[in-house]
mmCIF entry with sequence, helices, sheets and N, C-alpha, C, O atoms, coordinates in Angstrom:
data_MODEL
# 
_entry.id   MODEL 
# 
_entity.id                         1 
_entity.type                       polymer 
_entity.pdbx_number_of_molecules   1 
# 
_entity_poly.entity_id                      1 
_entity_poly.type                           'polypeptide(L)' 
_entity_poly.nstd_linkage                   no 
_entity_poly.nstd_monomer                   no 
_entity_poly.pdbx_seq_one_letter_code       
;(UNK)(UNK)(UNK)(UNK)(UNK)(UNK)(UNK)(UNK)(UNK)(UNK)(UNK)(UNK)(UNK)(UNK)(UNK)(UNK)
(UNK)(UNK)(UNK)(UNK)(UNK)(UNK)(UNK)(UNK)(UNK)(UNK)(UNK)(UNK)(UNK)(UNK)(UNK)(UNK)
(UNK)(UNK)(UNK)(UNK)(UNK)(UNK)(UNK)(UNK)(UNK)(UNK)(UNK)(UNK)(UNK)(UNK)(UNK)(UNK)
(UNK)(UNK)(UNK)(UNK)
;
_entity_poly.pdbx_seq_one_letter_code_can   XXXXXXXXXXXXXXXXXXXXXXXXXXXXXXXXXXXXXXXXXXXXXXXXXXXX 
_entity_poly.pdbx_strand_id                 A 
# 
loop_
_entity_poly_seq.entity_id 
_entity_poly_seq.num 
_entity_poly_seq.mon_id 
_entity_poly_seq.hetero 
1 1  UNK n 
1 2  UNK n 
1 3  UNK n 
1 4  UNK n 
1 5  UNK n 
1 6  UNK n 
1 7  UNK n 
1 8  UNK n 
1 9  UNK n 
1 10 UNK n 
1 11 UNK n 
1 12 UNK n 
1 13 UNK n 
1 14 UNK n 
1 15 UNK n 
1 16 UNK n 
1 17 UNK n 
1 18 UNK n 
1 19 UNK n 
1 20 UNK n 
1 21 UNK n 
1 22 UNK n 
1 23 UNK n 
1 24 UNK n 
1 25 UNK n 
1 26 UNK n 
1 27 UNK n 
1 28 UNK n 
1 29 UNK n 
1 30 UNK n 
1 31 UNK n 
1 32 UNK n 
1 33 UNK n 
1 34 UNK n 
1 35 UNK n 
1 36 UNK n 
1 37 UNK n 
1 38 UNK n 
1 39 UNK n 
1 40 UNK n 
1 41 UNK n 
1 42 UNK n 
1 43 UNK n 
1 44 UNK n 
1 45 UNK n 
1 46 UNK n 
1 47 UNK n 
1 48 UNK n 
1 49 UNK n 
1 50 UNK n 
1 51 UNK n 
1 52 UNK n 
# 
_struct_asym.id          A 
_struct_asym.entity_id   1 
# 
loop_
_struct_conf.conf_type_id 
_struct_conf.id 
_struct_conf.pdbx_PDB_helix_id 
_struct_conf.beg_label_comp_id 
_struct_conf.beg_label_asym_id 
_struct_conf.beg_label_seq_id 
_struct_conf.pdbx_beg_PDB_ins_code 
_struct_conf.end_label_comp_id 
_struct_conf.end_label_asym_id 
_struct_conf.end_label_seq_id 
_struct_conf.pdbx_end_PDB_ins_code 
_struct_conf.beg_auth_comp_id 
_struct_conf.beg_auth_asym_id 
_struct_conf.beg_auth_seq_id 
_struct_conf.end_auth_comp_id 
_struct_conf.end_auth_asym_id 
_struct_conf.end_auth_seq_id 
_struct_conf.pdbx_PDB_helix_class 
_struct_conf.details 
_struct_conf.pdbx_PDB_helix_length 
HELX_P HELX_P1 AA1 UNK A 2 ? UNK A 5 ? UNK A 2 UNK A 5 1 ? 4 
HELX_P HELX_P2 AA2 UNK A 6 ? UNK A 8 ? UNK A 6 UNK A 8 5 ? 3 
# 
_struct_conf_type.id          HELX_P 
_struct_conf_type.criteria    ? 
_struct_conf_type.reference   ? 
# 
_struct_sheet.id               AA1 
_struct_sheet.type             ? 
_struct_sheet.number_strands   4 
_struct_sheet.details          ? 
# 
loop_
_struct_sheet_order.sheet_id 
_struct_sheet_order.range_id_1 
_struct_sheet_order.range_id_2 
_struct_sheet_order.offset 
_struct_sheet_order.sense 
AA1 1 2 ? anti-parallel 
AA1 2 3 ? anti-parallel 
AA1 3 4 ? anti-parallel 
# 
loop_
_struct_sheet_range.sheet_id 
_struct_sheet_range.id 
_struct_sheet_range.beg_label_comp_id 
_struct_sheet_range.beg_label_asym_id 
_struct_sheet_range.beg_label_seq_id 
_struct_sheet_range.pdbx_beg_PDB_ins_code 
_struct_sheet_range.end_label_comp_id 
_struct_sheet_range.end_label_asym_id 
_struct_sheet_range.end_label_seq_id 
_struct_sheet_range.pdbx_end_PDB_ins_code 
_struct_sheet_range.beg_auth_comp_id 
_struct_sheet_range.beg_auth_asym_id 
_struct_sheet_range.beg_auth_seq_id 
_struct_sheet_range.end_auth_comp_id 
_struct_sheet_range.end_auth_asym_id 
_struct_sheet_range.end_auth_seq_id 
AA1 1 UNK A 10 ? UNK A 11 ? UNK A 10 UNK A 11 
AA1 2 UNK A 21 ? UNK A 26 ? UNK A 21 UNK A 26 
AA1 3 UNK A 30 ? UNK A 37 ? UNK A 30 UNK A 37 
AA1 4 UNK A 42 ? UNK A 50 ? UNK A 42 UNK A 50 
# 
loop_
_atom_site.group_PDB 
_atom_site.id 
_atom_site.type_symbol 
_atom_site.label_atom_id 
_atom_site.label_alt_id 
_atom_site.label_comp_id 
_atom_site.label_asym_id 
_atom_site.label_entity_id 
_atom_site.label_seq_id 
_atom_site.pdbx_PDB_ins_code 
_atom_site.Cartn_x 
_atom_site.Cartn_y 
_atom_site.Cartn_z 
_atom_site.occupancy 
_atom_site.B_iso_or_equiv 
_atom_site.pdbx_formal_charge 
_atom_site.auth_seq_id 
_atom_site.auth_comp_id 
_atom_site.auth_asym_id 
_atom_site.auth_atom_id 
_atom_site.pdbx_PDB_model_num 
ATOM 1   N N  . UNK A 1 1  ? -4.834 -0.804  14.663 1.00 0.00 ? 1  UNK A N  1 
ATOM 2   C CA . UNK A 1 1  ? -3.396 -0.686  14.822 1.00 0.00 ? 1  UNK A CA 1 
ATOM 3   C C  . UNK A 1 1  ? -2.838 0.457   13.973 1.00 0.00 ? 1  UNK A C  1 
ATOM 4   O O  . UNK A 1 1  ? -2.102 1.304   14.479 1.00 0.00 ? 1  UNK A O  1 
ATOM 5   N N  . UNK A 1 2  ? -3.183 0.482   12.694 1.00 0.00 ? 2  UNK A N  1 
ATOM 6   C CA . UNK A 1 2  ? -2.636 1.521   11.817 1.00 0.00 ? 2  UNK A CA 1 
ATOM 7   C C  . UNK A 1 2  ? -3.114 2.905   12.220 1.00 0.00 ? 2  UNK A C  1 
ATOM 8   O O  . UNK A 1 2  ? -2.380 3.882   12.077 1.00 0.00 ? 2  UNK A O  1 
ATOM 9   N N  . UNK A 1 3  ? -4.326 2.995   12.720 1.00 0.00 ? 3  UNK A N  1 
ATOM 10  C CA . UNK A 1 3  ? -4.873 4.289   13.120 1.00 0.00 ? 3  UNK A CA 1 
ATOM 11  C C  . UNK A 1 3  ? -4.208 4.807   14.388 1.00 0.00 ? 3  UNK A C  1 
ATOM 12  O O  . UNK A 1 3  ? -3.998 6.012   14.527 1.00 0.00 ? 3  UNK A O  1 
ATOM 13  N N  . UNK A 1 4  ? -3.882 3.927   15.299 1.00 0.00 ? 4  UNK A N  1 
ATOM 14  C CA . UNK A 1 4  ? -3.342 4.334   16.597 1.00 0.00 ? 4  UNK A CA 1 
ATOM 15  C C  . UNK A 1 4  ? -1.827 4.488   16.573 1.00 0.00 ? 4  UNK A C  1 
ATOM 16  O O  . UNK A 1 4  ? -1.304 5.472   17.096 1.00 0.00 ? 4  UNK A O  1 
ATOM 17  N N  . UNK A 1 5  ? -1.118 3.544   15.981 1.00 0.00 ? 5  UNK A N  1 
ATOM 18  C CA . UNK A 1 5  ? 0.353  3.553   16.013 1.00 0.00 ? 5  UNK A CA 1 
ATOM 19  C C  . UNK A 1 5  ? 0.928  3.100   14.676 1.00 0.00 ? 5  UNK A C  1 
ATOM 20  O O  . UNK A 1 5  ? 1.510  2.017   14.607 1.00 0.00 ? 5  UNK A O  1 
ATOM 21  N N  . UNK A 1 6  ? 0.788  3.887   13.610 1.00 0.00 ? 6  UNK A N  1 
ATOM 22  C CA . UNK A 1 6  ? 1.262  3.443   12.295 1.00 0.00 ? 6  UNK A CA 1 
ATOM 23  C C  . UNK A 1 6  ? 2.772  3.227   12.217 1.00 0.00 ? 6  UNK A C  1 
ATOM 24  O O  . UNK A 1 6  ? 3.233  2.408   11.422 1.00 0.00 ? 6  UNK A O  1 
ATOM 25  N N  . UNK A 1 7  ? 3.547  3.945   13.028 1.00 0.00 ? 7  UNK A N  1 
ATOM 26  C CA . UNK A 1 7  ? 5.002  3.795   12.977 1.00 0.00 ? 7  UNK A CA 1 
ATOM 27  C C  . UNK A 1 7  ? 5.476  2.506   13.640 1.00 0.00 ? 7  UNK A C  1 
ATOM 28  O O  . UNK A 1 7  ? 6.668  2.204   13.605 1.00 0.00 ? 7  UNK A O  1 
ATOM 29  N N  . UNK A 1 8  ? 4.569  1.742   14.243 1.00 0.00 ? 8  UNK A N  1 
ATOM 30  C CA . UNK A 1 8  ? 4.940  0.478   14.877 1.00 0.00 ? 8  UNK A CA 1 
ATOM 31  C C  . UNK A 1 8  ? 5.241  -0.610  13.850 1.00 0.00 ? 8  UNK A C  1 
ATOM 32  O O  . UNK A 1 8  ? 5.855  -1.623  14.188 1.00 0.00 ? 8  UNK A O  1 
ATOM 33  N N  . UNK A 1 9  ? 4.820  -0.417  12.607 1.00 0.00 ? 9  UNK A N  1 
ATOM 34  C CA . UNK A 1 9  ? 5.104  -1.396  11.558 1.00 0.00 ? 9  UNK A CA 1 
ATOM 35  C C  . UNK A 1 9  ? 6.576  -1.408  11.179 1.00 0.00 ? 9  UNK A C  1 
ATOM 36  O O  . UNK A 1 9  ? 7.312  -0.462  11.456 1.00 0.00 ? 9  UNK A O  1 
ATOM 37  N N  . UNK A 1 10 ? 6.985  -2.483  10.549 1.00 0.00 ? 10 UNK A N  1 
ATOM 38  C CA . UNK A 1 10 ? 8.370  -2.608  10.088 1.00 0.00 ? 10 UNK A CA 1 
ATOM 39  C C  . UNK A 1 10 ? 8.579  -1.775  8.826  1.00 0.00 ? 10 UNK A C  1 
ATOM 40  O O  . UNK A 1 10 ? 7.643  -1.582  8.050  1.00 0.00 ? 10 UNK A O  1 
ATOM 41  N N  . UNK A 1 11 ? 9.807  -1.277  8.613  1.00 0.00 ? 11 UNK A N  1 
ATOM 42  C CA . UNK A 1 11 ? 10.086 -0.548  7.368  1.00 0.00 ? 11 UNK A CA 1 
ATOM 43  C C  . UNK A 1 11 ? 9.860  -1.456  6.158  1.00 0.00 ? 11 UNK A C  1 
ATOM 44  O O  . UNK A 1 11 ? 10.215 -2.634  6.192  1.00 0.00 ? 11 UNK A O  1 
ATOM 45  N N  . UNK A 1 12 ? 9.278  -0.919  5.103  1.00 0.00 ? 12 UNK A N  1 
ATOM 46  C CA . UNK A 1 12 ? 9.063  -1.694  3.885  1.00 0.00 ? 12 UNK A CA 1 
ATOM 47  C C  . UNK A 1 12 ? 10.397 -2.041  3.240  1.00 0.00 ? 12 UNK A C  1 
ATOM 48  O O  . UNK A 1 12 ? 10.580 -3.151  2.741  1.00 0.00 ? 12 UNK A O  1 
ATOM 49  N N  . UNK A 1 13 ? 11.315 -1.104  3.251  1.00 0.00 ? 13 UNK A N  1 
ATOM 50  C CA . UNK A 1 13 ? 12.674 -1.338  2.748  1.00 0.00 ? 13 UNK A CA 1 
ATOM 51  C C  . UNK A 1 13 ? 13.628 -1.335  3.939  1.00 0.00 ? 13 UNK A C  1 
ATOM 52  O O  . UNK A 1 13 ? 13.725 -0.346  4.665  1.00 0.00 ? 13 UNK A O  1 
ATOM 53  N N  . UNK A 1 14 ? 14.313 -2.426  4.127  1.00 0.00 ? 14 UNK A N  1 
ATOM 54  C CA . UNK A 1 14 ? 15.229 -2.555  5.260  1.00 0.00 ? 14 UNK A CA 1 
ATOM 55  C C  . UNK A 1 14 ? 16.362 -1.532  5.221  1.00 0.00 ? 14 UNK A C  1 
ATOM 56  O O  . UNK A 1 14 ? 16.884 -1.147  6.267  1.00 0.00 ? 14 UNK A O  1 
ATOM 57  N N  . UNK A 1 15 ? 16.748 -1.088  4.019  1.00 0.00 ? 15 UNK A N  1 
ATOM 58  C CA . UNK A 1 15 ? 17.843 -0.122  3.910  1.00 0.00 ? 15 UNK A CA 1 
ATOM 59  C C  . UNK A 1 15 ? 17.377 1.316   4.173  1.00 0.00 ? 15 UNK A C  1 
ATOM 60  O O  . UNK A 1 15 ? 18.196 2.235   4.169  1.00 0.00 ? 15 UNK A O  1 
ATOM 61  N N  . UNK A 1 16 ? 16.069 1.523   4.403  1.00 0.00 ? 16 UNK A N  1 
ATOM 62  C CA . UNK A 1 16 ? 15.525 2.853   4.726  1.00 0.00 ? 16 UNK A CA 1 
ATOM 63  C C  . UNK A 1 16 ? 14.617 2.749   5.954  1.00 0.00 ? 16 UNK A C  1 
ATOM 64  O O  . UNK A 1 16 ? 13.403 2.916   5.841  1.00 0.00 ? 16 UNK A O  1 
ATOM 65  N N  . UNK A 1 17 ? 15.197 2.475   7.121  1.00 0.00 ? 17 UNK A N  1 
ATOM 66  C CA . UNK A 1 17 ? 14.366 2.282   8.315  1.00 0.00 ? 17 UNK A CA 1 
ATOM 67  C C  . UNK A 1 17 ? 13.591 3.523   8.737  1.00 0.00 ? 17 UNK A C  1 
ATOM 68  O O  . UNK A 1 17 ? 12.617 3.412   9.482  1.00 0.00 ? 17 UNK A O  1 
ATOM 69  N N  . UNK A 1 18 ? 14.000 4.696   8.282  1.00 0.00 ? 18 UNK A N  1 
ATOM 70  C CA . UNK A 1 18 ? 13.301 5.936   8.639  1.00 0.00 ? 18 UNK A CA 1 
ATOM 71  C C  . UNK A 1 18 ? 12.201 6.286   7.645  1.00 0.00 ? 18 UNK A C  1 
ATOM 72  O O  . UNK A 1 18 ? 11.479 7.262   7.848  1.00 0.00 ? 18 UNK A O  1 
ATOM 73  N N  . UNK A 1 19 ? 12.062 5.512   6.580  1.00 0.00 ? 19 UNK A N  1 
ATOM 74  C CA . UNK A 1 19 ? 11.090 5.805   5.522  1.00 0.00 ? 19 UNK A CA 1 
ATOM 75  C C  . UNK A 1 19 ? 9.646  5.719   5.992  1.00 0.00 ? 19 UNK A C  1 
ATOM 76  O O  . UNK A 1 19 ? 9.346  5.063   6.990  1.00 0.00 ? 19 UNK A O  1 
ATOM 77  N N  . UNK A 1 20 ? 8.763  6.381   5.272  1.00 0.00 ? 20 UNK A N  1 
ATOM 78  C CA . UNK A 1 20 ? 7.356  6.408   5.669  1.00 0.00 ? 20 UNK A CA 1 
ATOM 79  C C  . UNK A 1 20 ? 6.530  5.284   5.044  1.00 0.00 ? 20 UNK A C  1 
ATOM 80  O O  . UNK A 1 20 ? 5.320  5.221   5.263  1.00 0.00 ? 20 UNK A O  1 
ATOM 81  N N  . UNK A 1 21 ? 7.154  4.401   4.276  1.00 0.00 ? 21 UNK A N  1 
ATOM 82  C CA . UNK A 1 21 ? 6.465  3.222   3.755  1.00 0.00 ? 21 UNK A CA 1 
ATOM 83  C C  . UNK A 1 21 ? 6.738  2.071   4.712  1.00 0.00 ? 21 UNK A C  1 
ATOM 84  O O  . UNK A 1 21 ? 7.892  1.743   4.988  1.00 0.00 ? 21 UNK A O  1 
ATOM 85  N N  . UNK A 1 22 ? 5.672  1.463   5.215  1.00 0.00 ? 22 UNK A N  1 
ATOM 86  C CA . UNK A 1 22 ? 5.781  0.442   6.255  1.00 0.00 ? 22 UNK A CA 1 
ATOM 87  C C  . UNK A 1 22 ? 5.028  -0.817  5.863  1.00 0.00 ? 22 UNK A C  1 
ATOM 88  O O  . UNK A 1 22 ? 4.247  -0.816  4.912  1.00 0.00 ? 22 UNK A O  1 
ATOM 89  N N  . UNK A 1 23 ? 5.270  -1.893  6.605  1.00 0.00 ? 23 UNK A N  1 
ATOM 90  C CA . UNK A 1 23 ? 4.525  -3.141  6.413  1.00 0.00 ? 23 UNK A CA 1 
ATOM 91  C C  . UNK A 1 23 ? 4.161  -3.695  7.784  1.00 0.00 ? 23 UNK A C  1 
ATOM 92  O O  . UNK A 1 23 ? 4.883  -3.515  8.764  1.00 0.00 ? 23 UNK A O  1 
ATOM 93  N N  . UNK A 1 24 ? 3.030  -4.367  7.819  1.00 0.00 ? 24 UNK A N  1 
ATOM 94  C CA . UNK A 1 24 ? 2.550  -4.946  9.067  1.00 0.00 ? 24 UNK A CA 1 
ATOM 95  C C  . UNK A 1 24 ? 1.999  -6.329  8.783  1.00 0.00 ? 24 UNK A C  1 
ATOM 96  O O  . UNK A 1 24 ? 1.146  -6.492  7.910  1.00 0.00 ? 24 UNK A O  1 
ATOM 97  N N  . UNK A 1 25 ? 2.480  -7.326  9.511  1.00 0.00 ? 25 UNK A N  1 
ATOM 98  C CA . UNK A 1 25 ? 1.968  -8.691  9.393  1.00 0.00 ? 25 UNK A CA 1 
ATOM 99  C C  . UNK A 1 25 ? 0.728  -8.794  10.278 1.00 0.00 ? 25 UNK A C  1 
ATOM 100 O O  . UNK A 1 25 ? 0.719  -8.287  11.399 1.00 0.00 ? 25 UNK A O  1 
ATOM 101 N N  . UNK A 1 26 ? -0.315 -9.450  9.775  1.00 0.00 ? 26 UNK A N  1 
ATOM 102 C CA . UNK A 1 26 ? -1.523 -9.610  10.580 1.00 0.00 ? 26 UNK A CA 1 
ATOM 103 C C  . UNK A 1 26 ? -2.149 -10.976 10.331 1.00 0.00 ? 26 UNK A C  1 
ATOM 104 O O  . UNK A 1 26 ? -2.044 -11.533 9.238  1.00 0.00 ? 26 UNK A O  1 
ATOM 105 N N  . UNK A 1 27 ? -2.788 -11.496 11.342 1.00 0.00 ? 27 UNK A N  1 
ATOM 106 C CA . UNK A 1 27 ? -3.496 -12.768 11.208 1.00 0.00 ? 27 UNK A CA 1 
ATOM 107 C C  . UNK A 1 27 ? -2.604 -13.959 10.915 1.00 0.00 ? 27 UNK A C  1 
ATOM 108 O O  . UNK A 1 27 ? -3.110 -15.039 10.612 1.00 0.00 ? 27 UNK A O  1 
ATOM 109 N N  . UNK A 1 28 ? -1.300 -13.794 10.995 1.00 0.00 ? 28 UNK A N  1 
ATOM 110 C CA . UNK A 1 28 ? -0.381 -14.885 10.725 1.00 0.00 ? 28 UNK A CA 1 
ATOM 111 C C  . UNK A 1 28 ? -0.197 -15.223 9.256  1.00 0.00 ? 28 UNK A C  1 
ATOM 112 O O  . UNK A 1 28 ? 0.715  -15.972 8.906  1.00 0.00 ? 28 UNK A O  1 
ATOM 113 N N  . UNK A 1 29 ? -1.064 -14.673 8.375  1.00 0.00 ? 29 UNK A N  1 
ATOM 114 C CA . UNK A 1 29 ? -0.980 -15.018 6.956  1.00 0.00 ? 29 UNK A CA 1 
ATOM 115 C C  . UNK A 1 29 ? -1.161 -13.827 6.034  1.00 0.00 ? 29 UNK A C  1 
ATOM 116 O O  . UNK A 1 29 ? -1.307 -14.005 4.824  1.00 0.00 ? 29 UNK A O  1 
ATOM 117 N N  . UNK A 1 30 ? -1.154 -12.632 6.570  1.00 0.00 ? 30 UNK A N  1 
ATOM 118 C CA . UNK A 1 30 ? -1.352 -11.461 5.724  1.00 0.00 ? 30 UNK A CA 1 
ATOM 119 C C  . UNK A 1 30 ? -0.309 -10.385 5.984  1.00 0.00 ? 30 UNK A C  1 
ATOM 120 O O  . UNK A 1 30 ? 0.249  -10.291 7.078  1.00 0.00 ? 30 UNK A O  1 
ATOM 121 N N  . UNK A 1 31 ? -0.058 -9.586  4.976  1.00 0.00 ? 31 UNK A N  1 
ATOM 122 C CA . UNK A 1 31 ? 0.860  -8.451  5.090  1.00 0.00 ? 31 UNK A CA 1 
ATOM 123 C C  . UNK A 1 31 ? 0.168  -7.237  4.489  1.00 0.00 ? 31 UNK A C  1 
ATOM 124 O O  . UNK A 1 31 ? -0.367 -7.298  3.383  1.00 0.00 ? 31 UNK A O  1 
ATOM 125 N N  . UNK A 1 32 ? 0.185  -6.141  5.227  1.00 0.00 ? 32 UNK A N  1 
ATOM 126 C CA . UNK A 1 32 ? -0.343 -4.874  4.722  1.00 0.00 ? 32 UNK A CA 1 
ATOM 127 C C  . UNK A 1 32 ? 0.834  -3.940  4.479  1.00 0.00 ? 32 UNK A C  1 
ATOM 128 O O  . UNK A 1 32 ? 1.673  -3.751  5.360  1.00 0.00 ? 32 UNK A O  1 
ATOM 129 N N  . UNK A 1 33 ? 0.898  -3.362  3.296  1.00 0.00 ? 33 UNK A N  1 
ATOM 130 C CA . UNK A 1 33 ? 1.901  -2.341  2.980  1.00 0.00 ? 33 UNK A CA 1 
ATOM 131 C C  . UNK A 1 33 ? 1.175  -1.003  2.963  1.00 0.00 ? 33 UNK A C  1 
ATOM 132 O O  . UNK A 1 33 ? 0.109  -0.880  2.358  1.00 0.00 ? 33 UNK A O  1 
ATOM 133 N N  . UNK A 1 34 ? 1.746  0.000   3.624  1.00 0.00 ? 34 UNK A N  1 
ATOM 134 C CA . UNK A 1 34 ? 1.067  1.282   3.740  1.00 0.00 ? 34 UNK A CA 1 
ATOM 135 C C  . UNK A 1 34 ? 2.058  2.439   3.797  1.00 0.00 ? 34 UNK A C  1 
ATOM 136 O O  . UNK A 1 34 ? 3.238  2.257   4.097  1.00 0.00 ? 34 UNK A O  1 
ATOM 137 N N  . UNK A 1 35 ? 1.550  3.632   3.500  1.00 0.00 ? 35 UNK A N  1 
ATOM 138 C CA . UNK A 1 35 ? 2.355  4.857   3.498  1.00 0.00 ? 35 UNK A CA 1 
ATOM 139 C C  . UNK A 1 35 ? 1.792  5.793   4.561  1.00 0.00 ? 35 UNK A C  1 
ATOM 140 O O  . UNK A 1 35 ? 0.579  5.987   4.651  1.00 0.00 ? 35 UNK A O  1 
ATOM 141 N N  . UNK A 1 36 ? 2.680  6.370   5.365  1.00 0.00 ? 36 UNK A N  1 
ATOM 142 C CA . UNK A 1 36 ? 2.287  7.317   6.406  1.00 0.00 ? 36 UNK A CA 1 
ATOM 143 C C  . UNK A 1 36 ? 2.560  8.729   5.909  1.00 0.00 ? 36 UNK A C  1 
ATOM 144 O O  . UNK A 1 36 ? 3.686  9.055   5.534  1.00 0.00 ? 36 UNK A O  1 
ATOM 145 N N  . UNK A 1 37 ? 1.526  9.566   5.907  1.00 0.00 ? 37 UNK A N  1 
ATOM 146 C CA . UNK A 1 37 ? 1.666  10.988  5.587  1.00 0.00 ? 37 UNK A CA 1 
ATOM 147 C C  . UNK A 1 37 ? 1.461  11.753  6.891  1.00 0.00 ? 37 UNK A C  1 
ATOM 148 O O  . UNK A 1 37 ? 0.343  12.131  7.240  1.00 0.00 ? 37 UNK A O  1 
ATOM 149 N N  . UNK A 1 38 ? 2.558  11.969  7.594  1.00 0.00 ? 38 UNK A N  1 
ATOM 150 C CA . UNK A 1 38 ? 2.527  12.529  8.947  1.00 0.00 ? 38 UNK A CA 1 
ATOM 151 C C  . UNK A 1 38 ? 1.879  13.911  8.997  1.00 0.00 ? 38 UNK A C  1 
ATOM 152 O O  . UNK A 1 38 ? 1.035  14.166  9.856  1.00 0.00 ? 38 UNK A O  1 
ATOM 153 N N  . UNK A 1 39 ? 2.262  14.798  8.091  1.00 0.00 ? 39 UNK A N  1 
ATOM 154 C CA . UNK A 1 39 ? 1.742  16.171  8.125  1.00 0.00 ? 39 UNK A CA 1 
ATOM 155 C C  . UNK A 1 39 ? 0.231  16.217  7.938  1.00 0.00 ? 39 UNK A C  1 
ATOM 156 O O  . UNK A 1 39 ? -0.445 17.054  8.535  1.00 0.00 ? 39 UNK A O  1 
ATOM 157 N N  . UNK A 1 40 ? -0.300 15.320  7.112  1.00 0.00 ? 40 UNK A N  1 
ATOM 158 C CA . UNK A 1 40 ? -1.741 15.274  6.872  1.00 0.00 ? 40 UNK A CA 1 
ATOM 159 C C  . UNK A 1 40 ? -2.469 14.364  7.865  1.00 0.00 ? 40 UNK A C  1 
ATOM 160 O O  . UNK A 1 40 ? -3.697 14.291  7.870  1.00 0.00 ? 40 UNK A O  1 
ATOM 161 N N  . UNK A 1 41 ? -1.693 13.672  8.703  1.00 0.00 ? 41 UNK A N  1 
ATOM 162 C CA . UNK A 1 41 ? -2.225 12.710  9.665  1.00 0.00 ? 41 UNK A CA 1 
ATOM 163 C C  . UNK A 1 41 ? -3.047 11.629  8.966  1.00 0.00 ? 41 UNK A C  1 
ATOM 164 O O  . UNK A 1 41 ? -4.155 11.295  9.386  1.00 0.00 ? 41 UNK A O  1 
ATOM 165 N N  . UNK A 1 42 ? -2.470 11.090  7.879  1.00 0.00 ? 42 UNK A N  1 
ATOM 166 C CA . UNK A 1 42 ? -3.137 10.070  7.075  1.00 0.00 ? 42 UNK A CA 1 
ATOM 167 C C  . UNK A 1 42 ? -2.273 8.826   6.938  1.00 0.00 ? 42 UNK A C  1 
ATOM 168 O O  . UNK A 1 42 ? -1.045 8.898   6.964  1.00 0.00 ? 42 UNK A O  1 
ATOM 169 N N  . UNK A 1 43 ? -2.931 7.694   6.793  1.00 0.00 ? 43 UNK A N  1 
ATOM 170 C CA . UNK A 1 43 ? -2.272 6.433   6.462  1.00 0.00 ? 43 UNK A CA 1 
ATOM 171 C C  . UNK A 1 43 ? -3.018 5.849   5.272  1.00 0.00 ? 43 UNK A C  1 
ATOM 172 O O  . UNK A 1 43 ? -4.233 5.656   5.330  1.00 0.00 ? 43 UNK A O  1 
ATOM 173 N N  . UNK A 1 44 ? -2.294 5.568   4.191  1.00 0.00 ? 44 UNK A N  1 
ATOM 174 C CA . UNK A 1 44 ? -2.883 4.959   2.998  1.00 0.00 ? 44 UNK A CA 1 
ATOM 175 C C  . UNK A 1 44 ? -2.401 3.523   2.878  1.00 0.00 ? 44 UNK A C  1 
ATOM 176 O O  . UNK A 1 44 ? -1.198 3.266   2.831  1.00 0.00 ? 44 UNK A O  1 
ATOM 177 N N  . UNK A 1 45 ? -3.337 2.595   2.828  1.00 0.00 ? 45 UNK A N  1 
ATOM 178 C CA . UNK A 1 45 ? -2.992 1.191   2.594  1.00 0.00 ? 45 UNK A CA 1 
ATOM 179 C C  . UNK A 1 45 ? -2.757 1.032   1.102  1.00 0.00 ? 45 UNK A C  1 
ATOM 180 O O  . UNK A 1 45 ? -3.637 1.315   0.289  1.00 0.00 ? 45 UNK A O  1 
ATOM 181 N N  . UNK A 1 46 ? -1.563 0.576   0.751  1.00 0.00 ? 46 UNK A N  1 
ATOM 182 C CA . UNK A 1 46 ? -1.169 0.438   -0.650 1.00 0.00 ? 46 UNK A CA 1 
ATOM 183 C C  . UNK A 1 46 ? -1.488 -0.957  -1.173 1.00 0.00 ? 46 UNK A C  1 
ATOM 184 O O  . UNK A 1 46 ? -1.938 -1.113  -2.308 1.00 0.00 ? 46 UNK A O  1 
ATOM 185 N N  . UNK A 1 47 ? -1.253 -1.962  -0.347 1.00 0.00 ? 47 UNK A N  1 
ATOM 186 C CA . UNK A 1 47 ? -1.453 -3.339  -0.811 1.00 0.00 ? 47 UNK A CA 1 
ATOM 187 C C  . UNK A 1 47 ? -1.700 -4.265  0.379  1.00 0.00 ? 47 UNK A C  1 
ATOM 188 O O  . UNK A 1 47 ? -1.102 -4.113  1.445  1.00 0.00 ? 47 UNK A O  1 
ATOM 189 N N  . UNK A 1 48 ? -2.590 -5.220  0.169  1.00 0.00 ? 48 UNK A N  1 
ATOM 190 C CA . UNK A 1 48 ? -2.822 -6.307  1.123  1.00 0.00 ? 48 UNK A CA 1 
ATOM 191 C C  . UNK A 1 48 ? -2.428 -7.595  0.416  1.00 0.00 ? 48 UNK A C  1 
ATOM 192 O O  . UNK A 1 48 ? -2.874 -7.861  -0.700 1.00 0.00 ? 48 UNK A O  1 
ATOM 193 N N  . UNK A 1 49 ? -1.591 -8.394  1.071  1.00 0.00 ? 49 UNK A N  1 
ATOM 194 C CA . UNK A 1 49 ? -1.126 -9.656  0.493  1.00 0.00 ? 49 UNK A CA 1 
ATOM 195 C C  . UNK A 1 49 ? -1.498 -10.784 1.450  1.00 0.00 ? 49 UNK A C  1 
ATOM 196 O O  . UNK A 1 49 ? -1.164 -10.744 2.634  1.00 0.00 ? 49 UNK A O  1 
ATOM 197 N N  . UNK A 1 50 ? -2.193 -11.790 0.922  1.00 0.00 ? 50 UNK A N  1 
ATOM 198 C CA . UNK A 1 50 ? -2.523 -12.984 1.698  1.00 0.00 ? 50 UNK A CA 1 
ATOM 199 C C  . UNK A 1 50 ? -1.554 -14.095 1.316  1.00 0.00 ? 50 UNK A C  1 
ATOM 200 O O  . UNK A 1 50 ? -1.387 -14.398 0.135  1.00 0.00 ? 50 UNK A O  1 
ATOM 201 N N  . UNK A 1 51 ? -0.924 -14.694 2.298  1.00 0.00 ? 51 UNK A N  1 
ATOM 202 C CA . UNK A 1 51 ? 0.007  -15.793 2.065  1.00 0.00 ? 51 UNK A CA 1 
ATOM 203 C C  . UNK A 1 51 ? -0.736 -17.112 2.214  1.00 0.00 ? 51 UNK A C  1 
ATOM 204 O O  . UNK A 1 51 ? -1.543 -17.276 3.129  1.00 0.00 ? 51 UNK A O  1 
ATOM 205 N N  . UNK A 1 52 ? -0.463 -18.049 1.314  1.00 0.00 ? 52 UNK A N  1 
ATOM 206 C CA . UNK A 1 52 ? -1.167 -19.337 1.394  1.00 0.00 ? 52 UNK A CA 1 
ATOM 207 C C  . UNK A 1 52 ? -0.328 -20.373 2.093  1.00 0.00 ? 52 UNK A C  1 
ATOM 208 O O  . UNK A 1 52 ? -0.760 -21.514 2.251  1.00 0.00 ? 52 UNK A O  1 
# 
C-alpha cells in the first residue's frame, strides 16, 4: 500500500491535511506513521503502533 499509493493515508495532523506526514490503519489493530519525500520518491516509516 505505501509503495503504490502513499498519499492514500490519512493526514497525521488533522489541521495540516496537505502535509507529507501520514498515518495508515492496518490489520484492525495497528497504525503506521510515515513521511513521504515526493522528490526523492521515498516513504519512511517513522513508527508502528499496535493497539491492544
